[in-house]
C-alpha positions in Angstrom: 111.1 303.4 50.8 113.8 303.1 48.4 116.8 304.6 49.0 117.0 308.2 46.7 119.7 310.2 45.6 119.7 314.4 44.7 121.0 315.2 41.8 122.0 319.1 40.4 120.7 320.7 37.9 123.5 319.7 35.5 122.2 316.3 35.6 118.8 317.7 35.2 119.4 318.7 32.1 121.7 315.8 31.3 118.4 313.7 31.9 115.9 315.8 30.2 118.1 315.7 27.0 117.8 311.8 27.0 120.9 311.1 28.6 120.7 308.4 31.4 123.9 308.8 32.8 125.0 311.1 36.2 128.1 311.3 37.2 129.5 311.6 40.9 130.4 315.0 40.6 126.7 315.7 39.5 125.3 314.2 42.5 124.5 316.7 45.9 123.5 313.9 48.1 124.1 309.9 47.6 122.2 306.9 49.1 124.0 304.2 52.0 124.2 301.2 50.8 125.6 298.3 48.2 124.8 299.0 44.7 120.9 298.4 43.6 118.4 300.3 42.1 117.8 303.9 44.1 115.2 306.7 43.3 116.9 310.2 41.7 115.0 313.3 42.4 115.8 316.6 41.5 117.4 319.5 43.9 113.6 320.2 44.8 113.2 316.7 45.9 110.8 315.9 42.8 111.1 312.4 41.4 112.7 312.1 38.4 113.5 308.1 37.8 114.7 304.9 38.9 118.4 304.5 38.4 121.4 301.4 38.7 123.5 303.1 41.7 127.7 301.9 41.2 129.1 303.4 44.4 132.5 303.2 42.8 131.8 304.3 39.6 132.5 307.8 38.1 129.0 307.0 36.3 127.6 306.5 39.7 123.7 306.2 38.8 122.4 304.8 35.0 118.9 305.5 34.7 116.4 302.4 34.2 112.8 304.1 34.5 111.4 307.4 34.1 108.2 306.2 35.9 108.0 304.5 39.4 107.9 300.5 38.8 109.1 297.7 40.4 112.3 296.6 39.3 112.1 293.1 39.4 112.2 289.6 37.0 109.2 290.8 35.1 110.5 293.8 34.4 113.6 291.9 32.8 111.3 289.7 31.2 109.4 292.5 29.6 112.4 294.3 28.2 114.2 291.5 27.2 111.7 289.9 25.3 111.0 293.5 23.5 114.6 293.3 22.9 114.1 289.7 21.4 111.6 290.6 19.3 113.7 293.7 17.6 116.0 291.2 16.9 114.1 288.8 15.1 112.8 291.8 13.1 116.0 293.4 12.2 118.6 290.5 12.0 116.2 287.9 11.3 118.2 284.5 9.7 120.9 285.0 11.7 122.0 282.1 14.1 124.4 285.2 16.2 123.3 288.0 17.5 123.7 290.8 20.1 120.2 290.1 22.0 120.9 293.5 24.9 123.0 296.0 24.0 122.9 298.4 27.2 121.6 301.4 27.8 120.3 301.2 23.8 117.8 298.1 25.1 116.8 300.0 28.2 119.1 297.7 30.5 122.1 299.9 31.2 125.6 298.1 32.2 123.9 294.6 30.2 125.2 292.8 27.3 123.9 289.5 26.0 124.9 287.6 23.3 123.3 284.6 21.3 125.1 282.1 19.7 123.3 279.3 18.5 122.1 277.7 21.3 124.6 279.2 23.7 124.0 282.6 25.7 126.6 285.0 27.2 125.7 287.5 29.7 127.9 290.6 30.8 127.2 293.1 33.4 130.0 296.0 33.2 128.9 297.9 36.4 128.0 297.4 40.3 124.6 298.1 39.4 123.8 295.8 36.3 125.5 293.3 38.5 122.9 293.4 41.2 120.3 292.1 38.8 122.6 289.2 37.9 120.3 286.6 39.4 117.0 287.8 38.0 118.8 288.1 34.6 119.7 284.9 34.3 116.3 283.7 35.2 114.9 285.7 32.6 117.1 284.8 30.1 116.5 281.2 30.9 112.8 281.6 30.2 112.8 283.8 27.1 116.1 282.2 25.2 115.7 278.6 26.7 119.6 278.4 26.2 121.6 274.9 26.3 124.3 276.7 28.2 124.6 280.2 29.3 128.1 281.5 30.2 128.9 284.7 32.4 131.6 286.6 31.3 132.3 289.3 33.6 136.1 290.0 33.0 135.5 293.3 31.1 138.1 295.6 32.5 135.4 298.5 33.8 134.2 296.1 36.5 138.1 296.2 37.7 137.4 300.2 38.1 134.3 299.2 40.5 135.9 296.6 42.6 133.9 293.9 40.8 135.5 290.4 40.6 136.8 289.4 37.2 135.6 285.9 36.2 133.9 283.6 33.6 131.6 280.7 34.4 129.0 278.5 33.4 125.7 279.8 34.9 123.4 277.3 33.1 124.2 274.1 31.2 127.8 272.7 30.9 130.6 271.9 28.6 131.3 272.1 25.7 132.1 275.6 25.9 132.8 276.1 21.8 130.0 276.8 19.9 129.7 277.6 16.1 127.8 280.2 14.3 127.6 281.7 10.5 128.6 284.8 9.0 127.0 284.2 5.6 127.9 281.2 4.1 131.2 280.9 6.7 131.1 278.9 10.0 133.0 280.1 13.0 134.0 278.0 15.8 134.3 280.2 18.9 134.7 279.4 23.0 132.3 281.5 24.8 133.9 280.8 27.9 137.9 281.4 27.1 137.6 284.0 23.8 137.9 287.3 23.6 134.7 289.7 24.8 132.0 287.2 24.4 133.7 284.8 21.8 133.4 287.0 18.8 133.4 290.4 17.5 129.7 290.6 16.4 129.7 293.9 15.9 131.9 293.7 12.7 129.5 290.9 11.0 127.9 293.1 8.8 130.9 294.4 7.8 132.9 291.1 7.4 130.4 290.1 4.9 130.4 293.5 3.1 134.2 293.5 3.2 133.9 290.3 1.4 131.7 291.9 -1.0 134.0 294.6 -2.3 137.4 292.7 -2.2 139.7 291.9 -5.2 143.3 291.0 -6.0 145.7 290.3 -3.2 144.4 291.0 0.2 146.1 291.8 3.6 143.8 291.6 7.1 145.6 293.2 9.8 144.7 292.0 13.1 143.0 289.4 12.0 141.9 287.3 15.2 139.8 284.6 14.0 139.7 285.6 10.6 136.4 287.1 10.3 137.3 289.8 7.8 140.1 287.2 5.9 137.6 284.5 5.4 134.9 286.9 3.5 138.4 288.7 1.7 139.4 284.9 0.3 136.2 284.2 -1.5 137.1 287.2 -4.4 141.0 287.6 -3.4 143.5 285.6 -5.2 145.2 285.1 -2.3 144.8 286.4 1.5 148.0 287.1 4.0 146.1 287.4 7.9 148.2 288.7 10.6 147.6 288.8 14.3 149.9 288.5 17.4 148.0 285.5 18.8 148.9 282.5 17.9 146.0 280.5 19.8 144.0 283.3 17.4 145.6 281.9 13.9 145.1 278.6 15.0 141.0 279.0 15.4 141.2 281.2 12.2 143.1 278.0 10.2 140.6 275.9 11.3 137.5 277.9 10.5 139.1 278.3 6.6 139.6 274.8 6.7 136.2 273.8 7.4 135.0 277.0 4.6 137.5 275.2 2.2 139.2 278.5 2.1 142.8 277.3 1.0 144.5 280.8 -0.3 145.0 282.6 3.2 148.4 282.7 4.6 147.9 282.8 8.3 150.9 285.2 10.0 152.2 285.2 13.1 153.2 289.1 13.9 152.9 292.6 15.7 151.5 294.1 13.5 152.6 297.8 14.4 155.8 295.9 13.9 155.4 294.2 10.5 153.6 297.2 9.0 156.8 299.7 8.8 158.6 296.7 7.1 156.1 295.6 4.9 155.9 299.2 3.6 159.7 299.5 3.1 159.7 296.4 1.1 157.3 297.9 -1.3 154.8 295.2 -0.8 151.6 296.1 -2.3 148.0 294.8 -1.7 144.7 295.2 -4.0 142.3 295.2 -1.0 143.8 296.2 3.0 141.5 295.5 5.9 142.7 297.7 9.6 140.9 296.5 12.3 143.1 297.1 15.6 142.1 297.1 19.1 141.0 299.9 21.1 143.5 302.4 21.2 141.9 304.9 23.9 139.8 304.0 27.1 139.9 306.8 28.9 139.9 311.1 28.1 143.3 310.5 28.8 144.5 308.7 26.1 142.2 310.0 23.1 145.1 312.1 21.7 147.7 309.6 22.0 145.6 306.9 20.3 144.4 309.4 17.6 148.5 309.9 16.8 148.3 305.9 16.7 145.6 305.7 14.5 146.8 308.1 12.0 150.3 306.1 12.1 149.0 302.6 11.4 146.6 304.1 8.4 149.2 306.1 6.7 151.1 303.1 6.3 148.6 300.9 5.1 147.4 303.5 2.5 151.1 303.0 1.4 150.2 299.4 0.8 147.3 299.5 -1.2 147.9 300.0 -4.8 146.2 303.1 -7.1 142.7 302.1 -7.3 142.5 299.5 -4.4 140.2 299.6 -1.2 141.2 300.3 2.6 138.7 299.3 5.0 139.9 301.0 8.3 138.1 300.7 11.6 138.1 302.0 15.4 135.8 300.2 18.2 137.7 303.2 20.5 134.4 305.0 21.4 136.6 308.0 22.7 137.1 308.6 19.2 134.4 310.2 17.4 133.4 309.6 13.8 134.7 313.1 13.1 137.6 312.9 14.7 138.3 309.4 12.7 137.3 310.9 9.3 139.6 313.7 10.0 142.2 311.4 10.9 141.8 309.4 7.4 142.2 312.9 6.1 145.8 313.8 7.6 146.9 310.2 7.3 145.5 310.3 3.4 147.8 313.6 3.2 151.0 312.7 4.8 151.1 309.4 2.8 150.3 311.2 -0.4 147.6 309.7 -1.3 144.5 310.7 -2.5 141.4 308.6 -0.6 137.8 308.5 -1.0 135.8 307.5 1.8 132.9 305.2 -0.1 130.7 304.3 2.7 131.0 305.2 6.3 129.5 302.0 8.3 129.2 301.2 11.9 128.2 298.1 14.3 125.1 295.9 13.0 121.8 296.6 13.6 122.0 294.4 16.3 123.9 297.1 18.4 121.7 299.8 17.7 122.5 303.4 18.7 120.0 305.2 21.0 119.3 308.8 20.3 120.9 311.2 22.7 123.6 308.7 23.5 126.7 308.9 21.4 128.4 306.4 23.6 126.5 303.8 22.2 127.5 304.5 18.5 131.2 303.3 19.4 132.1 301.2 16.5 133.6 303.1 13.0 134.2 301.2 9.9 135.3 303.3 7.1 135.3 301.6 3.3 137.8 303.6 1.3 139.1 303.6 -2.2 142.7 304.6 -2.4 143.5 306.4 -5.9 
């Protein structure tokens, strides 16, 4: 008999609304034992579904199924095949994309990225981590990778007492792989680079930036140059800024292979550089602002919005009249509405008129599950600065 958890009526309403998360505060009775799959019951002990149980997480239960079924390799194979089929339909022709996007693909806490013949698996909660062996077997069967890397170094794992590690599960060196964004080939190390090697959620936005770019470009927080390399196709010159020398070297190598000779790679702390650029009277026709997440918890949300406003205000001052600002936020805690309100406040204080021309998010390989706003975390705004 499977272990079971009894939830209160608040959790019941949340589940009925389509959200798969159950918080510890909404659980009346928890099972004894380690992380894994448990039955979820309402206060009358009626069956509600099967969930992944993470004993030390605030999000203690993540619903996996509303039906009684066997949670085994065959179930994982079925969901992985379905997720892969959707990618083949919606992102056909790409050689790198997210195959599994956690809750949105009905595999809570599981993320899988594919770069050519390499696959990266990441589990972000204890419940998902308990499925790792079967996930690896399913990925081998469906995707047939040359290299399969486990990137279990997400910060969320630390809060659950899970080990922080990055290791090879299938195959071997080299762990550097190449993939394409448009006609640009990017090389990454799936074992050591940030996230799972690259920021695949921005791939479509990188390409769109290249389509609207003109004149002199500035790419702030460039990392490997995803935006800069696309801007360089239309801009006369591009300044790409990041504080990581290793990231800049990777970007410079990518630019060399792509024949983009009009990019200047600048090592600097963007938050310190921005005020100096404004004070110097520097002006650009296309500015991209893609900072790291400023908000990771509810407690940091207000501070994050102030930080976003500060950097956007200065970035707006750097845009020549008639130019373009592409502003991004990957902070899931900052809603789309709050992000737009922040842009309005920054424009007001910068004394600039700003049009939001496009509201964009992550690409089609990062789907949003209806009723689960947490799966829609990335904001990208293409703005005309008048």
